[in-house]
Residue, then its C-alpha position, 0 to 999 in steps of 0.5 A: m609276911s606283913t606287908v611292912f616287912a615286904r616293902l622294907k625289903d623291896v627298898a633295901s631299908p635298915r631296921i631303923g626309920l625316920g620319924a618326921m614329926n619334930l620337923s613340924h610339931g611337938y618340940g617347939s617351933p617348927m623347923p623352917e621349910p627349906e631346912a626341913v626339906r633339905a634334911l629329909q633329902a639328906a635322910v634318904d641320901m644317907g640310907y633311910r627308907h622308912v619315913d613316917t608322918a601323919t595328918l596331925y603333925g603341924a596341922t598337915a604342914n608335916e605331910s606337905l613337907v615330906g610331899k615336897a621333900l620326897a614326892s620325886r623319890r616316892d619309889e625308894i621309900l616305905l611312906a607311912s602316914k596316920c589318920g583319925m587324929a587331926i587339928d580342927p581348923e575351926q576349934g584350933k585344937k586336936v580332935i579324934d575322929g575314927r568315922p569311916a568317912t572321916l578316915r577316908r576323907q583324910c586318906e584322900a587329903s593325905l595323899g594329895r599333900l604327899g604327892t602320891d596315889h598310894l600310902d605304903l602304910y596307913y595307921l588309925h593315929r588313935w582309936d576313937k573309943r566312940v567308934p568300934i575298932e572294927e568299924s574303923v579298921g574295916e574302912l581302912g581294909r577298903l582302902v587297901e582293897e582300893g590300892k590307896i594304902g598298902g597295909v592297915g596300921l594302929s597306933e597306941v592300942s592294947a593287945a586285946t584292941l589289936r586282936r579285935a582289930r585283926a579279926e576285921h582286917p589283917i594288921a600290918a603294923v602297930q605303933s607304939e612308944y617303946s624304948l629303954w625307959t618306956r616298956n609298956p609294949e612288953i606287957g602284952l603288945i609285942a606278943a599279940c603282934r608276934e601271933s600275926n607277924t605284925a611289925m612293932v613300930a617303935f616311936s620315940p625310941l630315944g625317949r624324946g630326946f632323953l636317952s640321947g642326953a639331948v634334954e639337960d633342963p626341960a625348963r629351958l624348952e620352949e613353952s610349946d614343947m609337949r615335953r613341958s607337959m609330961p610328967r617324967f619331964s616335970a621339975e618334980h621327977y626329971p632330976h631323978n630320971l637324969r641321974l638314971l641316965d648316968d648308968l646308960k652313959a657309962v655302958a655307952r662309954e665302955l662300948d665306945t658308942t653314945s647312949g642314943q646309939l646304945a638305946l637304939a641297938w637295944l631295941l633292934a636286939k629285942g627282935d627283928d620285928i621291932l622297927p625303931i623311927p627316931g626323929s631329929r632336926s639335925v642331919a648329923h643325929m640323923r646319921e648317928n641314929l642310922a649308924a646304930a643299925s650296925l651295932r651288935l650287942d651280945a646277950a650279956t650287955v642286952a641283959r645288963l641294959d635290961t636292968l636300967l631305966t626300968p618302970d619301977q626306977v623311972k619316975g612320972g608317967r609318959y603322958g599327962a592326964a588328957a593325953q593318957a586318956d586318949v591312948d588304949t595302951e596297957e599300963f604297968g600297975a594297972 
């Protein structure tokens, strides 16, 4: 059994976890710290037990925030973070660095910010293609042996890279974008995860707010919001994609639920090894997302949802050219 599944069982976690990123990073101005601390504490109070952060988010501020909010409740949660991609303080920009010494240094720093002596799960945030994956994973494996991390994770990798990596050390989880409108893991990654009982952690399971209907007009987003640079949210493609959302909303109305809850329930129906980690700045939305864990879809509804927002229907790539070059995932039509 993957160490992820074992830890989730230990802390009695629901299948749905919490992505902490957008409290500090990616979607415009960071949330004020006192409000963010209260939101994280409320999330654990309502039942979240899987919390995900990263060195990159907020240039380390997100890890510090999670540590401040949850260090006293460390034993209650599966705590995950990521290394290998960070904001360089001198350059002020993102740097991908998978060298063993860098990963070890970032791990030590993460432990300090999070106020803990170990992480349950530590991901290589991006594969540094200048460094053989075996070298990066080998160092993470040594951190497991030392008790500093409970399991090795990878993020945004292909099935082939996963297979190379797990020949060096067991991989507890792979994190990749997966939702109704992003189905790339179905090309080969999910099957590769299942070969070795590796958890598939689905980030952005609500399509960065799209599937929950939270983005009416991307032009109204803050200038620093990452979605403004994503082709799917562009003025060229978004009106078309927004029309596709109508069908999902119609099914949600029939089932007396929300489109966001329906999107999460669809992911949960794809297998017990699929673990969505939606993020939110709203405690009410966190509660709504968590409630989706109790929504059961019959096979006919899942099949119906399978036909919506398919890769041939959605217009625009999920990343712009620069961000796409950083990932190693399979792409439709490639």
